[in-house]
TIKE-897247 format. One record per residue (C-alpha): residue in three letters; x, y, z; residue number from 1. Coordinates in steps of 0.2 Angstrom, whole numbers, plus 2048, in hexadecimal, padded with zeros to 3 digits. Layout:
residues N
(ALA, (X, Y, Z), NUM)
...
end
This chain:
residues 174
(UNK, (3D9, 668, E46), 1)
(UNK, (3E2, 65B, E51), 2)
(UNK, (3D4, 64F, E50), 3)
(UNK, (3D1, 652, E3D), 4)
(UNK, (3E4, 64E, E39), 5)
(UNK, (3E0, 63D, E42), 6)
(UNK, (3CF, 639, E3A), 7)
(UNK, (3D9, 63C, E27), 8)
(UNK, (3E7, 633, E2E), 9)
(UNK, (3DC, 623, E32), 10)
(UNK, (3D4, 623, E24), 11)
(UNK, (3E2, 623, E18), 12)
(UNK, (3EB, 617, E24), 13)
(UNK, (3DA, 60C, E24), 14)
(UNK, (3D5, 60F, E11), 15)
(UNK, (3C4, 612, E19), 16)
(UNK, (3BE, 61D, E0A), 17)
(UNK, (3B4, 61D, DFB), 18)
(UNK, (3A2, 614, DFA), 19)
(UNK, (38F, 61D, DF7), 20)
(UNK, (38B, 623, E0B), 21)
(UNK, (37A, 628, E0E), 22)
(UNK, (379, 634, E1D), 23)
(UNK, (36F, 633, E2B), 24)
(UNK, (360, 642, E2B), 25)
(UNK, (366, 64B, E3B), 26)
(UNK, (376, 64E, E32), 27)
(UNK, (36E, 651, E1F), 28)
(UNK, (371, 665, E1B), 29)
(UNK, (37D, 667, E27), 30)
(UNK, (38F, 66B, E26), 31)
(UNK, (39B, 66D, E14), 32)
(UNK, (398, 666, E02), 33)
(UNK, (39E, 657, DFC), 34)
(UNK, (3B0, 65B, DF7), 35)
(UNK, (3BF, 650, DF2), 36)
(UNK, (3CA, 647, DFB), 37)
(UNK, (3DB, 645, DF5), 38)
(UNK, (3E3, 634, DF2), 39)
(UNK, (3ED, 631, DFF), 40)
(UNK, (400, 62D, DFD), 41)
(UNK, (408, 61F, DF7), 42)
(UNK, (40E, 616, E07), 43)
(UNK, (41C, 605, E09), 44)
(UNK, (41A, 5FA, E16), 45)
(UNK, (424, 5EF, E1F), 46)
(UNK, (429, 5DE, E1E), 47)
(UNK, (421, 5DF, E30), 48)
(UNK, (40F, 5DB, E26), 49)
(UNK, (411, 5D1, E19), 50)
(UNK, (422, 5CA, E1D), 51)
(UNK, (428, 5D1, E0D), 52)
(UNK, (426, 5E8, E09), 53)
(UNK, (415, 5EB, E00), 54)
(UNK, (413, 5FB, DF8), 55)
(UNK, (400, 603, DF9), 56)
(UNK, (3FA, 612, DEB), 57)
(UNK, (3EA, 618, DE5), 58)
(UNK, (3E8, 617, DD2), 59)
(UNK, (3D6, 61C, DD6), 60)
(UNK, (3D1, 62A, DDF), 61)
(UNK, (3C0, 62F, DDC), 62)
(UNK, (3BB, 636, DEE), 63)
(UNK, (3B0, 641, DF6), 64)
(UNK, (3B0, 647, E08), 65)
(UNK, (3A3, 650, E11), 66)
(UNK, (3A7, 657, E24), 67)
(UNK, (39A, 658, E32), 68)
(UNK, (39A, 662, E40), 69)
(UNK, (38F, 65E, E4F), 70)
(UNK, (38A, 66B, E5B), 71)
(UNK, (394, 65F, E6A), 72)
(UNK, (3A5, 665, E5F), 73)
(UNK, (3A4, 650, E55), 74)
(UNK, (3A9, 652, E46), 75)
(UNK, (3A3, 645, E3B), 76)
(UNK, (3AD, 641, E2A), 77)
(UNK, (3A4, 637, E1B), 78)
(UNK, (3AD, 631, E0E), 79)
(UNK, (3A6, 62B, DFA), 80)
(UNK, (3AA, 625, DEB), 81)
(UNK, (3B6, 61B, DE1), 82)
(UNK, (3C6, 615, DEB), 83)
(UNK, (3D0, 607, DE5), 84)
(UNK, (3E5, 601, DEC), 85)
(UNK, (3F3, 5FA, DE2), 86)
(UNK, (3FD, 5EE, DEC), 87)
(UNK, (40F, 5E9, DE8), 88)
(UNK, (419, 5DD, DEF), 89)
(UNK, (42A, 5E6, DED), 90)
(UNK, (436, 5D8, DEF), 91)
(UNK, (42C, 5CE, DE0), 92)
(UNK, (422, 5DD, DD6), 93)
(UNK, (410, 5D3, DD5), 94)
(UNK, (405, 5DE, DD7), 95)
(UNK, (3F0, 5E0, DD9), 96)
(UNK, (3E4, 5EC, DDB), 97)
(UNK, (3D6, 5EA, DE4), 98)
(UNK, (3C4, 5F5, DE6), 99)
(UNK, (3C2, 5FD, DF8), 100)
(UNK, (3B5, 607, DF5), 101)
(UNK, (3AB, 608, E02), 102)
(UNK, (39D, 614, E0B), 103)
(UNK, (3A6, 61C, E1C), 104)
(UNK, (3A5, 626, E2A), 105)
(UNK, (3B2, 62C, E36), 106)
(UNK, (3A7, 635, E45), 107)
(UNK, (3B9, 640, E4F), 108)
(UNK, (3B0, 641, E63), 109)
(UNK, (3B4, 651, E70), 110)
(UNK, (3C0, 648, E77), 111)
(UNK, (3CA, 640, E6C), 112)
(UNK, (3C6, 630, E67), 113)
(UNK, (3BE, 62B, E57), 114)
(UNK, (3B2, 61F, E50), 115)
(UNK, (3B3, 618, E3E), 116)
(UNK, (3A5, 611, E37), 117)
(UNK, (3A4, 608, E24), 118)
(UNK, (39C, 5FE, E19), 119)
(UNK, (3A0, 5F5, E09), 120)
(UNK, (3B1, 5EF, E02), 121)
(UNK, (3BF, 5F8, E0E), 122)
(UNK, (3D4, 5F6, E0C), 123)
(UNK, (3D7, 5F5, E1E), 124)
(UNK, (3EA, 5F6, E25), 125)
(UNK, (3EE, 5F0, E37), 126)
(UNK, (3FC, 5EE, E43), 127)
(UNK, (404, 5DE, E42), 128)
(UNK, (3FD, 5DD, E56), 129)
(UNK, (3EC, 5E5, E51), 130)
(UNK, (3E8, 5D7, E45), 131)
(UNK, (3EF, 5CB, E51), 132)
(UNK, (3E3, 5CF, E5D), 133)
(UNK, (3D6, 5D2, E53), 134)
(UNK, (3D6, 5C2, E47), 135)
(UNK, (3D8, 5CC, E34), 136)
(UNK, (3EA, 5CB, E27), 137)
(UNK, (3F5, 5DB, E2A), 138)
(UNK, (3EE, 5E3, E1A), 139)
(UNK, (3DE, 5DC, E14), 140)
(UNK, (3CF, 5E0, E09), 141)
(UNK, (3BC, 5E0, E15), 142)
(UNK, (3AE, 5DF, E0E), 143)
(UNK, (39D, 5E2, E1B), 144)
(UNK, (39B, 5EF, E2A), 145)
(UNK, (3AD, 5F4, E31), 146)
(UNK, (3AA, 5FF, E42), 147)
(UNK, (3BB, 605, E4A), 148)
(UNK, (3BF, 610, E58), 149)
(UNK, (3CD, 617, E5F), 150)
(UNK, (3D2, 61F, E6D), 151)
(UNK, (3D9, 632, E6D), 152)
(UNK, (3EF, 629, E68), 153)
(UNK, (3E5, 621, E5A), 154)
(UNK, (3E7, 60F, E5F), 155)
(UNK, (3DA, 605, E5C), 156)
(UNK, (3D0, 600, E6A), 157)
(UNK, (3C0, 5F7, E64), 158)
(UNK, (3BF, 5EE, E52), 159)
(UNK, (3B0, 5E4, E4B), 160)
(UNK, (3AD, 5DE, E39), 161)
(UNK, (39B, 5D7, E34), 162)
(UNK, (3A1, 5D2, E23), 163)
(UNK, (3B0, 5C6, E1F), 164)
(UNK, (3C4, 5C7, E17), 165)
(UNK, (3BF, 5C8, E03), 166)
(UNK, (3D3, 5C9, DFE), 167)
(UNK, (3E3, 5C7, E0B), 168)
(UNK, (3EF, 5D2, E00), 169)
(UNK, (3FE, 5CA, E09), 170)
(UNK, (3F9, 5B8, E06), 171)
(UNK, (3F2, 5BF, DF2), 172)
(UNK, (404, 5C8, DEF), 173)
(UNK, (40E, 5B8, DF8), 174)
end
């Protein structure tokens, strides 16, 4: 159960949702059918992320999830659908809405570590320390293939982006 909570929380935090997913043939036909995945709750990021508080809401969430369980105890969560985030600078009231529909697959391993792979337009939320470490904005829309690995405590152990930053949300809201 802890593994599921970690994966779902990381999914909500990083916004790696949506898009069109094609499961590998080895996973086809296993697990549950597609189910509606509830929108993450609105969140307010502190000024440490952008220099001002940012409110994030989800005006469009037509997202679905499929959960697959492997014999080794690992679980895979596949996300598909349409997803948009609205970002508001709480100091000025300026708001932008961005498409964040990407195909995403999270795998929770038996040791509680997680691997996440996403393709397409991803909303990304990184702590200021992780943003500096990986050379990315704290809050952004990324495009391309994004691969993340997390340890059992939810800390990012690796991040690889084969793509680019489409929108630096903090800069766009400044």
